[in-house]
N, C-alpha and C positions, 0 to 999 in steps of 0.2 A: 504494500500500500504506500503510495507516495502522496503526501499532503503538500500541496503547493500554495494554498491560501492560509495564512496564519495571521491572526490578529495581534499586532504588536502591543496591544493594551493588556494582554494576558500573559502570564509567565508560562502557562502550559495549557494543553487541551487533553481531554480524556478520550481514548479510542477503545472501541469494543472489538475483540477478536474472538472468533468461535473456531475452535479446532474440532473437526468432524472426523471421527474414527469409525463411522458406520461401515465402510467398505472392508475394514480388516477385522471388525469384531464378530460378525456373524450373529450367533445367538448369545454370545458373551455380553457381559456388562462391564463397565469400568468400576474397579474396586478402589483404585487410588490414582491420584494425578499429582504431578509435581511440575510447576511452571517456574522457569527461570528467565531472566532478562539480562543481556549483556549489551554494552554500548559498542560503538564502532571500534574501540581499541581492545575489546574483549574483556573489559572490566565489569564486575558484577554491578548490575543496575536493577536488581530485583525490587529495590525500594520504590521503583516507579509504578509497581502494581498498586492500584487504589486500595485503600483499607476497607471500604464498604463493598462487599460483593466482589472481591478481587479474583475469586475463583469459584465457579459454580459448575458442578457436574450435572448435566441434564441429558439423560438417555445416553446416546453415543457421542455427545458433544461435551467439550470442556470450554466454558466461556470465561474470559478474563477481561479486565479493564486496565489499561495502561495509561499513565500520564506521560506525555511527551511535550517537550518545550521546543523552542525555536532551534533550528539547525542541529537536530539530533537524529541519530540513526540507532535503532535498536533491533536486536535479534531476540525473538521470544521463542523459547523452546518448551514444548509440552510433552512430558513423558508419562505414560499411563501403564497400569498393570490391569489386565483383564481378569475376569472371574475364573478363567482357566489357567491363569498364571503367565500368560504371554505378555511380553513387553513391547510397546510401540512408542514411536516418537515422531513429532511433527514440528516444523519450524515455521515461523512467520516473521515478517520484517516490517518495521515502521520507519519511514524516512520523512522527516519534517524539514522543509526548506523554506527559508524566508524569501519573499519576492522583493 
């Protein structure tokens, strides 16, 4: 996701990301999920997850909300464990650019 319009009056915006594991889960369910965030330099930025509803497991989805400020790049990784013990991982990216 590339965000090109950013209000300079705000220090950050919140973005919603939904990781969908339906294609790999089959009849399984998600028993646990871990979401991490790193910045463009690979430093931990997990603190950018919002505190209210930062991670919600809903069916085959894991939904997260991330705060991102101007000129920032984040890699968000979601790792899950299914009810059969299988482990899966997906990545998402947020790129915020000032115009």
